[in-house]
PyMOL Python script that loads the backbone (N, CA, C, O; Angstrom):
from pymol import cmd

cmd.read_pdbstr("""\
ATOM      1  N   MET A   1      -5.318   9.597  58.375  1.00  0.00           N
ATOM      2  CA  MET A   1      -6.457   9.892  57.566  1.00  0.00           C
ATOM      3  C   MET A   1      -6.005  10.323  56.166  1.00  0.00           C
ATOM      4  O   MET A   1      -5.147  11.194  56.022  1.00  0.00           O
ATOM      5  N   GLN A   2      -6.593   9.701  55.136  1.00  0.00           N
ATOM      6  CA  GLN A   2      -6.216  10.004  53.761  1.00  0.00           C
ATOM      7  C   GLN A   2      -7.116  11.091  53.192  1.00  0.00           C
ATOM      8  O   GLN A   2      -8.317  11.149  53.458  1.00  0.00           O
ATOM      9  N   LYS A   3      -6.490  11.944  52.403  1.00  0.00           N
ATOM     10  CA  LYS A   3      -7.263  12.996  51.742  1.00  0.00           C
ATOM     11  C   LYS A   3      -7.315  12.693  50.250  1.00  0.00           C
ATOM     12  O   LYS A   3      -6.319  12.287  49.651  1.00  0.00           O
ATOM     13  N   TYR A   4      -8.472  12.892  49.668  1.00  0.00           N
ATOM     14  CA  TYR A   4      -8.663  12.673  48.248  1.00  0.00           C
ATOM     15  C   TYR A   4      -8.983  14.003  47.584  1.00  0.00           C
ATOM     16  O   TYR A   4      -9.671  14.859  48.140  1.00  0.00           O
ATOM     17  N   GLN A   5      -8.458  14.140  46.380  1.00  0.00           N
ATOM     18  CA  GLN A   5      -8.714  15.372  45.656  1.00  0.00           C
ATOM     19  C   GLN A   5      -9.417  15.011  44.351  1.00  0.00           C
ATOM     20  O   GLN A   5      -9.035  14.054  43.677  1.00  0.00           O
ATOM     21  N   ALA A   6     -10.415  15.757  44.010  1.00  0.00           N
ATOM     22  CA  ALA A   6     -11.150  15.523  42.759  1.00  0.00           C
ATOM     23  C   ALA A   6     -10.347  16.101  41.598  1.00  0.00           C
ATOM     24  O   ALA A   6      -9.756  17.174  41.724  1.00  0.00           O
ATOM     25  N   PRO A   7     -10.325  15.397  40.471  1.00  0.00           N
ATOM     26  CA  PRO A   7      -9.586  15.934  39.314  1.00  0.00           C
ATOM     27  C   PRO A   7     -10.287  17.173  38.773  1.00  0.00           C
ATOM     28  O   PRO A   7     -11.515  17.235  38.716  1.00  0.00           O
ATOM     29  N   ASN A   8      -9.490  18.151  38.378  1.00  0.00           N
ATOM     30  CA  ASN A   8     -10.072  19.372  37.858  1.00  0.00           C
ATOM     31  C   ASN A   8     -10.030  19.437  36.330  1.00  0.00           C
ATOM     32  O   ASN A   8     -10.744  20.252  35.745  1.00  0.00           O
ATOM     33  N   ASN A   9      -9.220  18.607  35.662  1.00  0.00           N
ATOM     34  CA  ASN A   9      -9.193  18.544  34.202  1.00  0.00           C
ATOM     35  C   ASN A   9      -9.280  17.087  33.767  1.00  0.00           C
ATOM     36  O   ASN A   9      -8.530  16.239  34.250  1.00  0.00           O
ATOM     37  N   THR A  10     -10.176  16.813  32.877  1.00  0.00           N
ATOM     38  CA  THR A  10     -10.281  15.467  32.302  1.00  0.00           C
ATOM     39  C   THR A  10     -10.423  15.594  30.803  1.00  0.00           C
ATOM     40  O   THR A  10     -10.716  16.669  30.281  1.00  0.00           O
ATOM     41  N   GLY A  11     -10.216  14.505  30.129  1.00  0.00           N
ATOM     42  CA  GLY A  11     -10.400  14.507  28.678  1.00  0.00           C
ATOM     43  C   GLY A  11      -9.077  14.590  27.941  1.00  0.00           C
ATOM     44  O   GLY A  11      -8.017  14.307  28.500  1.00  0.00           O
ATOM     45  N   MET A  12      -9.156  14.979  26.686  1.00  0.00           N
ATOM     46  CA  MET A  12      -7.996  15.000  25.800  1.00  0.00           C
ATOM     47  C   MET A  12      -7.161  16.266  25.951  1.00  0.00           C
ATOM     48  O   MET A  12      -6.114  16.386  25.315  1.00  0.00           O
ATOM     49  N   SER A  13      -7.597  17.204  26.770  1.00  0.00           N
ATOM     50  CA  SER A  13      -6.836  18.452  26.892  1.00  0.00           C
ATOM     51  C   SER A  13      -5.686  18.334  27.885  1.00  0.00           C
ATOM     52  O   SER A  13      -4.844  19.229  27.954  1.00  0.00           O
ATOM     53  N   THR A  14      -5.631  17.257  28.651  1.00  0.00           N
ATOM     54  CA  THR A  14      -4.530  17.082  29.595  1.00  0.00           C
ATOM     55  C   THR A  14      -3.345  16.436  28.897  1.00  0.00           C
ATOM     56  O   THR A  14      -3.471  15.973  27.764  1.00  0.00           O
ATOM     57  N   SER A  15      -2.216  16.401  29.550  1.00  0.00           N
ATOM     58  CA  SER A  15      -1.016  15.811  28.937  1.00  0.00           C
ATOM     59  C   SER A  15      -1.185  14.305  28.742  1.00  0.00           C
ATOM     60  O   SER A  15      -0.762  13.762  27.722  1.00  0.00           O
ATOM     61  N   LYS A  16      -1.801  13.629  29.712  1.00  0.00           N
ATOM     62  CA  LYS A  16      -2.035  12.190  29.549  1.00  0.00           C
ATOM     63  C   LYS A  16      -3.078  11.923  28.470  1.00  0.00           C
ATOM     64  O   LYS A  16      -2.985  10.942  27.732  1.00  0.00           O
ATOM     65  N   GLY A  17      -4.060  12.795  28.388  1.00  0.00           N
ATOM     66  CA  GLY A  17      -5.069  12.649  27.335  1.00  0.00           C
ATOM     67  C   GLY A  17      -4.474  12.839  25.952  1.00  0.00           C
ATOM     68  O   GLY A  17      -4.841  12.135  25.011  1.00  0.00           O
ATOM     69  N   LYS A  18      -3.552  13.793  25.826  1.00  0.00           N
ATOM     70  CA  LYS A  18      -2.882  14.003  24.538  1.00  0.00           C
ATOM     71  C   LYS A  18      -1.994  12.823  24.177  1.00  0.00           C
ATOM     72  O   LYS A  18      -1.896  12.446  23.009  1.00  0.00           O
ATOM     73  N   LEU A  19      -1.341  12.235  25.187  1.00  0.00           N
ATOM     74  CA  LEU A  19      -0.521  11.051  24.943  1.00  0.00           C
ATOM     75  C   LEU A  19      -1.387   9.878  24.497  1.00  0.00           C
ATOM     76  O   LEU A  19      -1.030   9.162  23.562  1.00  0.00           O
ATOM     77  N   LEU A  20      -2.519   9.681  25.159  1.00  0.00           N
ATOM     78  CA  LEU A  20      -3.436   8.613  24.783  1.00  0.00           C
ATOM     79  C   LEU A  20      -3.997   8.837  23.387  1.00  0.00           C
ATOM     80  O   LEU A  20      -4.129   7.885  22.618  1.00  0.00           O
ATOM     81  N   ALA A  21      -4.327  10.071  23.046  1.00  0.00           N
ATOM     82  CA  ALA A  21      -4.837  10.383  21.713  1.00  0.00           C
ATOM     83  C   ALA A  21      -3.772  10.142  20.652  1.00  0.00           C
ATOM     84  O   ALA A  21      -4.084   9.694  19.549  1.00  0.00           O
ATOM     85  N   ALA A  22      -2.520  10.437  20.976  1.00  0.00           N
ATOM     86  CA  ALA A  22      -1.438  10.208  20.016  1.00  0.00           C
ATOM     87  C   ALA A  22      -1.217   8.719  19.775  1.00  0.00           C
ATOM     88  O   ALA A  22      -0.842   8.315  18.674  1.00  0.00           O
ATOM     89  N   ILE A  23      -1.448   7.897  20.808  1.00  0.00           N
ATOM     90  CA  ILE A  23      -1.280   6.449  20.649  1.00  0.00           C
ATOM     91  C   ILE A  23      -2.464   5.854  19.899  1.00  0.00           C
ATOM     92  O   ILE A  23      -2.281   5.037  18.996  1.00  0.00           O
ATOM     93  N   LEU A  24      -3.670   6.255  20.263  1.00  0.00           N
ATOM     94  CA  LEU A  24      -4.865   5.663  19.660  1.00  0.00           C
ATOM     95  C   LEU A  24      -5.129   6.174  18.251  1.00  0.00           C
ATOM     96  O   LEU A  24      -5.605   5.417  17.405  1.00  0.00           O
ATOM     97  N   TYR A  25      -4.836   7.423  17.982  1.00  0.00           N
ATOM     98  CA  TYR A  25      -5.121   8.035  16.686  1.00  0.00           C
ATOM     99  C   TYR A  25      -3.847   8.682  16.133  1.00  0.00           C
ATOM    100  O   TYR A  25      -3.714   9.906  16.163  1.00  0.00           O
ATOM    101  N   PRO A  26      -2.919   7.877  15.635  1.00  0.00           N
ATOM    102  CA  PRO A  26      -1.674   8.467  15.120  1.00  0.00           C
ATOM    103  C   PRO A  26      -1.931   9.221  13.811  1.00  0.00           C
ATOM    104  O   PRO A  26      -2.915   8.985  13.109  1.00  0.00           O
ATOM    105  N   GLU A  27      -1.022  10.121  13.521  1.00  0.00           N
ATOM    106  CA  GLU A  27      -1.130  10.875  12.271  1.00  0.00           C
ATOM    107  C   GLU A  27      -0.855   9.950  11.092  1.00  0.00           C
ATOM    108  O   GLU A  27      -0.040   9.032  11.185  1.00  0.00           O
ATOM    109  N   GLN A  28      -1.536  10.201   9.998  1.00  0.00           N
ATOM    110  CA  GLN A  28      -1.360   9.392   8.799  1.00  0.00           C
ATOM    111  C   GLN A  28       0.031   9.658   8.216  1.00  0.00           C
ATOM    112  O   GLN A  28       0.402  10.800   7.946  1.00  0.00           O
ATOM    113  N   MET A  29       0.789   8.574   8.031  1.00  0.00           N
ATOM    114  CA  MET A  29       2.134   8.719   7.486  1.00  0.00           C
ATOM    115  C   MET A  29       2.078   8.540   5.974  1.00  0.00           C
ATOM    116  O   MET A  29       1.468   7.593   5.477  1.00  0.00           O
ATOM    117  N   VAL A  30       2.705   9.439   5.256  1.00  0.00           N
ATOM    118  CA  VAL A  30       2.774   9.362   3.805  1.00  0.00           C
ATOM    119  C   VAL A  30       4.231   9.131   3.443  1.00  0.00           C
ATOM    120  O   VAL A  30       5.099   9.951   3.742  1.00  0.00           O
ATOM    121  N   PHE A  31       4.484   8.003   2.793  1.00  0.00           N
ATOM    122  CA  PHE A  31       5.840   7.699   2.403  1.00  0.00           C
ATOM    123  C   PHE A  31       6.185   8.395   1.086  1.00  0.00           C
ATOM    124  O   PHE A  31       5.304   8.869   0.370  1.00  0.00           O
ATOM    125  N   LYS A  32       7.440   8.445   0.792  1.00  0.00           N
ATOM    126  CA  LYS A  32       7.922   9.172  -0.372  1.00  0.00           C
ATOM    127  C   LYS A  32       7.412   8.548  -1.669  1.00  0.00           C
ATOM    128  O   LYS A  32       7.133   9.266  -2.629  1.00  0.00           O
ATOM    129  N   TYR A  33       7.285   7.220  -1.710  1.00  0.00           N
ATOM    130  CA  TYR A  33       6.962   6.537  -2.954  1.00  0.00           C
ATOM    131  C   TYR A  33       5.493   6.148  -3.059  1.00  0.00           C
ATOM    132  O   TYR A  33       5.110   5.497  -4.030  1.00  0.00           O
ATOM    133  N   ASP A  34       4.661   6.521  -2.096  1.00  0.00           N
ATOM    134  CA  ASP A  34       3.242   6.179  -2.160  1.00  0.00           C
ATOM    135  C   ASP A  34       2.546   6.821  -3.345  1.00  0.00           C
ATOM    136  O   ASP A  34       1.649   6.222  -3.936  1.00  0.00           O
ATOM    137  N   GLU A  35       2.947   8.024  -3.695  1.00  0.00           N
ATOM    138  CA  GLU A  35       2.310   8.728  -4.801  1.00  0.00           C
ATOM    139  C   GLU A  35       2.727   8.149  -6.145  1.00  0.00           C
ATOM    140  O   GLU A  35       1.966   8.238  -7.109  1.00  0.00           O
ATOM    141  N   GLU A  36       3.910   7.561  -6.235  1.00  0.00           N
ATOM    142  CA  GLU A  36       4.409   7.034  -7.501  1.00  0.00           C
ATOM    143  C   GLU A  36       4.026   5.579  -7.730  1.00  0.00           C
ATOM    144  O   GLU A  36       4.238   5.056  -8.825  1.00  0.00           O
ATOM    145  N   LEU A  37       3.472   4.918  -6.733  1.00  0.00           N
ATOM    146  CA  LEU A  37       3.177   3.493  -6.842  1.00  0.00           C
ATOM    147  C   LEU A  37       2.177   3.168  -7.951  1.00  0.00           C
ATOM    148  O   LEU A  37       2.431   2.221  -8.695  1.00  0.00           O
ATOM    149  N   PRO A  38       1.059   3.881  -8.119  1.00  0.00           N
ATOM    150  CA  PRO A  38       0.156   3.553  -9.226  1.00  0.00           C
ATOM    151  C   PRO A  38       0.811   3.708 -10.602  1.00  0.00           C
ATOM    152  O   PRO A  38       0.518   2.937 -11.517  1.00  0.00           O
ATOM    153  N   VAL A  39       1.680   4.682 -10.750  1.00  0.00           N
ATOM    154  CA  VAL A  39       2.373   4.881 -12.021  1.00  0.00           C
ATOM    155  C   VAL A  39       3.292   3.694 -12.318  1.00  0.00           C
ATOM    156  O   VAL A  39       3.365   3.231 -13.456  1.00  0.00           O
ATOM    157  N   VAL A  40       3.981   3.211 -11.305  1.00  0.00           N
ATOM    158  CA  VAL A  40       4.891   2.078 -11.476  1.00  0.00           C
ATOM    159  C   VAL A  40       4.114   0.819 -11.836  1.00  0.00           C
ATOM    160  O   VAL A  40       4.552   0.044 -12.687  1.00  0.00           O
ATOM    161  N   VAL A  41       2.970   0.607 -11.199  1.00  0.00           N
ATOM    162  CA  VAL A  41       2.155  -0.578 -11.510  1.00  0.00           C
ATOM    163  C   VAL A  41       1.644  -0.517 -12.942  1.00  0.00           C
ATOM    164  O   VAL A  41       1.654  -1.530 -13.640  1.00  0.00           O
ATOM    165  N   ILE A  42       1.204   0.635 -13.387  1.00  0.00           N
ATOM    166  CA  ILE A  42       0.719   0.786 -14.774  1.00  0.00           C
ATOM    167  C   ILE A  42       1.857   0.550 -15.756  1.00  0.00           C
ATOM    168  O   ILE A  42       1.666  -0.114 -16.774  1.00  0.00           O
ATOM    169  N   LEU A  43       3.037   1.087 -15.463  1.00  0.00           N
ATOM    170  CA  LEU A  43       4.176   0.864 -16.358  1.00  0.00           C
ATOM    171  C   LEU A  43       4.571  -0.610 -16.419  1.00  0.00           C
ATOM    172  O   LEU A  43       4.932  -1.108 -17.485  1.00  0.00           O
ATOM    173  N   LEU A  44       4.508  -1.307 -15.297  1.00  0.00           N
ATOM    174  CA  LEU A  44       4.826  -2.739 -15.297  1.00  0.00           C
ATOM    175  C   LEU A  44       3.791  -3.545 -16.077  1.00  0.00           C
ATOM    176  O   LEU A  44       4.144  -4.513 -16.750  1.00  0.00           O
ATOM    177  N   LEU A  45       2.520  -3.159 -15.996  1.00  0.00           N
ATOM    178  CA  LEU A  45       1.492  -3.842 -16.779  1.00  0.00           C
ATOM    179  C   LEU A  45       1.692  -3.610 -18.279  1.00  0.00           C
ATOM    180  O   LEU A  45       1.525  -4.530 -19.080  1.00  0.00           O
ATOM    181  N   ILE A  46       2.042  -2.404 -18.647  1.00  0.00           N
ATOM    182  CA  ILE A  46       2.312  -2.114 -20.061  1.00  0.00           C
ATOM    183  C   ILE A  46       3.519  -2.908 -20.541  1.00  0.00           C
ATOM    184  O   ILE A  46       3.510  -3.443 -21.649  1.00  0.00           O
ATOM    185  N   TYR A  47       4.551  -2.988 -19.717  1.00  0.00           N
ATOM    186  CA  TYR A  47       5.745  -3.763 -20.062  1.00  0.00           C
ATOM    187  C   TYR A  47       5.403  -5.244 -20.235  1.00  0.00           C
ATOM    188  O   TYR A  47       5.900  -5.897 -21.153  1.00  0.00           O
ATOM    189  N   ALA A  48       4.556  -5.766 -19.354  1.00  0.00           N
ATOM    190  CA  ALA A  48       4.163  -7.173 -19.453  1.00  0.00           C
ATOM    191  C   ALA A  48       3.366  -7.432 -20.723  1.00  0.00           C
ATOM    192  O   ALA A  48       3.552  -8.460 -21.374  1.00  0.00           O
ATOM    193  N   LEU A  49       2.482  -6.512 -21.079  1.00  0.00           N
ATOM    194  CA  LEU A  49       1.701  -6.684 -22.311  1.00  0.00           C
ATOM    195  C   LEU A  49       2.590  -6.616 -23.548  1.00  0.00           C
ATOM    196  O   LEU A  49       2.382  -7.369 -24.499  1.00  0.00           O
ATOM    197  N   VAL A  50       3.563  -5.734 -23.547  1.00  0.00           N
ATOM    198  CA  VAL A  50       4.487  -5.638 -24.687  1.00  0.00           C
ATOM    199  C   VAL A  50       5.314  -6.923 -24.800  1.00  0.00           C
ATOM    200  O   VAL A  50       5.481  -7.451 -25.899  1.00  0.00           O
ATOM    201  N   CYS A  51       5.824  -7.422 -23.692  1.00  0.00           N
ATOM    202  CA  CYS A  51       6.611  -8.661 -23.718  1.00  0.00           C
ATOM    203  C   CYS A  51       5.759  -9.849 -24.158  1.00  0.00           C
ATOM    204  O   CYS A  51       6.238 -10.708 -24.899  1.00  0.00           O
ATOM    205  N   PHE A  52       4.515  -9.909 -23.716  1.00  0.00           N
ATOM    206  CA  PHE A  52       3.627 -10.998 -24.104  1.00  0.00           C
ATOM    207  C   PHE A  52       3.316 -10.937 -25.593  1.00  0.00           C
ATOM    208  O   PHE A  52       3.281 -11.968 -26.263  1.00  0.00           O
ATOM    209  N   SER A  53       3.091  -9.738 -26.111  1.00  0.00           N
ATOM    210  CA  SER A  53       2.795  -9.622 -27.541  1.00  0.00           C
ATOM    211  C   SER A  53       4.024  -9.956 -28.386  1.00  0.00           C
ATOM    212  O   SER A  53       3.888 -10.552 -29.454  1.00  0.00           O
ATOM    213  N   ILE A  54       5.202  -9.589 -27.934  1.00  0.00           N
ATOM    214  CA  ILE A  54       6.425  -9.954 -28.659  1.00  0.00           C
ATOM    215  C   ILE A  54       6.621 -11.460 -28.641  1.00  0.00           C
ATOM    216  O   ILE A  54       7.029 -12.035 -29.650  1.00  0.00           O
ATOM    217  N   ALA A  55       6.342 -12.108 -27.529  1.00  0.00           N
ATOM    218  CA  ALA A  55       6.456 -13.566 -27.449  1.00  0.00           C
ATOM    219  C   ALA A  55       5.482 -14.236 -28.408  1.00  0.00           C
ATOM    220  O   ALA A  55       5.836 -15.210 -29.073  1.00  0.00           O
ATOM    221  N   LEU A  56       4.257 -13.723 -28.485  1.00  0.00           N
ATOM    222  CA  LEU A  56       3.284 -14.283 -29.432  1.00  0.00           C
ATOM    223  C   LEU A  56       3.717 -14.031 -30.878  1.00  0.00           C
ATOM    224  O   LEU A  56       3.512 -14.883 -31.743  1.00  0.00           O
ATOM    225  N   LEU A  57       4.298 -12.896 -31.137  1.00  0.00           N
ATOM    226  CA  LEU A  57       4.788 -12.588 -32.483  1.00  0.00           C
ATOM    227  C   LEU A  57       5.902 -13.544 -32.876  1.00  0.00           C
ATOM    228  O   LEU A  57       5.912 -14.046 -34.000  1.00  0.00           O
ATOM    229  N   PHE A  58       6.838 -13.804 -31.973  1.00  0.00           N
ATOM    230  CA  PHE A  58       7.918 -14.746 -32.266  1.00  0.00           C
ATOM    231  C   PHE A  58       7.387 -16.159 -32.485  1.00  0.00           C
ATOM    232  O   PHE A  58       7.893 -16.889 -33.337  1.00  0.00           O
ATOM    233  N   LEU A  59       6.372 -16.545 -31.721  1.00  0.00           N
ATOM    234  CA  LEU A  59       5.781 -17.864 -31.928  1.00  0.00           C
ATOM    235  C   LEU A  59       5.154 -17.979 -33.307  1.00  0.00           C
ATOM    236  O   LEU A  59       5.284 -19.016 -33.959  1.00  0.00           O
ATOM    237  N   ASN A  60       4.481 -16.940 -33.758  1.00  0.00           N
ATOM    238  CA  ASN A  60       3.856 -16.968 -35.075  1.00  0.00           C
ATOM    239  C   ASN A  60       4.889 -16.904 -36.195  1.00  0.00           C
ATOM    240  O   ASN A  60       4.709 -17.544 -37.231  1.00  0.00           O
ATOM    241  N   LEU A  61       5.965 -16.144 -36.007  1.00  0.00           N
ATOM    242  CA  LEU A  61       6.978 -16.012 -37.058  1.00  0.00           C
ATOM    243  C   LEU A  61       7.787 -17.288 -37.231  1.00  0.00           C
ATOM    244  O   LEU A  61       8.222 -17.586 -38.343  1.00  0.00           O
ATOM    245  N   THR A  62       7.997 -18.039 -36.177  1.00  0.00           N
ATOM    246  CA  THR A  62       8.771 -19.272 -36.298  1.00  0.00           C
ATOM    247  C   THR A  62       7.926 -20.417 -36.836  1.00  0.00           C
ATOM    248  O   THR A  62       8.464 -21.451 -37.233  1.00  0.00           O
ATOM    249  N   GLY A  63       6.616 -20.244 -36.854  1.00  0.00           N
ATOM    250  CA  GLY A  63       5.754 -21.284 -37.400  1.00  0.00           C
ATOM    251  C   GLY A  63       5.537 -22.446 -36.463  1.00  0.00           C
ATOM    252  O   GLY A  63       5.060 -23.497 -36.893  1.00  0.00           O
ATOM    253  N   SER A  64       5.867 -22.294 -35.214  1.00  0.00           N
ATOM    254  CA  SER A  64       5.680 -23.397 -34.280  1.00  0.00           C
ATOM    255  C   SER A  64       4.197 -23.526 -33.947  1.00  0.00           C
ATOM    256  O   SER A  64       3.483 -22.540 -33.763  1.00  0.00           O
ATOM    257  N   GLU A  65       3.769 -24.778 -33.879  1.00  0.00           N
ATOM    258  CA  GLU A  65       2.378 -25.026 -33.529  1.00  0.00           C
ATOM    259  C   GLU A  65       2.330 -25.382 -32.051  1.00  0.00           C
ATOM    260  O   GLU A  65       2.745 -26.465 -31.639  1.00  0.00           O
ATOM    261  N   THR A  66       1.836 -24.484 -31.300  1.00  0.00           N
ATOM    262  CA  THR A  66       1.757 -24.715 -29.860  1.00  0.00           C
ATOM    263  C   THR A  66       0.298 -24.789 -29.450  1.00  0.00           C
ATOM    264  O   THR A  66      -0.579 -24.202 -30.083  1.00  0.00           O
ATOM    265  N   PHE A  67       0.068 -25.506 -28.402  1.00  0.00           N
ATOM    266  CA  PHE A  67      -1.276 -25.629 -27.859  1.00  0.00           C
ATOM    267  C   PHE A  67      -1.209 -25.219 -26.383  1.00  0.00           C
ATOM    268  O   PHE A  67      -0.158 -25.318 -25.750  1.00  0.00           O
ATOM    269  N   TRP A  68      -2.312 -24.771 -25.861  1.00  0.00           N
ATOM    270  CA  TRP A  68      -2.344 -24.373 -24.472  1.00  0.00           C
ATOM    271  C   TRP A  68      -2.304 -25.584 -23.540  1.00  0.00           C
ATOM    272  O   TRP A  68      -1.827 -25.496 -22.409  1.00  0.00           O
ATOM    273  N   VAL A  69      -2.809 -26.708 -24.031  1.00  0.00           N
ATOM    274  CA  VAL A  69      -2.813 -27.919 -23.215  1.00  0.00           C
ATOM    275  C   VAL A  69      -1.791 -28.884 -23.816  1.00  0.00           C
ATOM    276  O   VAL A  69      -1.809 -29.154 -25.017  1.00  0.00           O
ATOM    277  N   THR A  70      -0.910 -29.394 -22.972  1.00  0.00           N
ATOM    278  CA  THR A  70       0.083 -30.336 -23.462  1.00  0.00           C
ATOM    279  C   THR A  70      -0.485 -31.748 -23.441  1.00  0.00           C
ATOM    280  O   THR A  70      -1.404 -32.051 -22.680  1.00  0.00           O
ATOM    281  N   ARG A  71       0.049 -32.565 -24.250  1.00  0.00           N
ATOM    282  CA  ARG A  71      -0.456 -33.947 -24.333  1.00  0.00           C
ATOM    283  C   ARG A  71       0.338 -34.860 -23.465  1.00  0.00           C
ATOM    284  O   ARG A  71       0.057 -36.058 -23.408  1.00  0.00           O
TER     285      ARG A  71
END
""", "prot")
cmd.dss("prot")
cmd.show_as("cartoon", "prot")
cmd.util.cbc("prot")
cmd.orient("prot")
């Protein structure tokens, strides 16, 4: 004859519940460079704009006639 026992603790307060909660809802990980990423993107955009303006300046100073569409 088999005996069955009713569980006395259920939910997230048990050890298995805490393990399941840790798998389903992990803590948010913050990497070291996540905070600096927007600054780096802005600096790269500024660098690209400076390089583009210098390229346009050199094109105008050399007197070359360029068109956006090639023939």
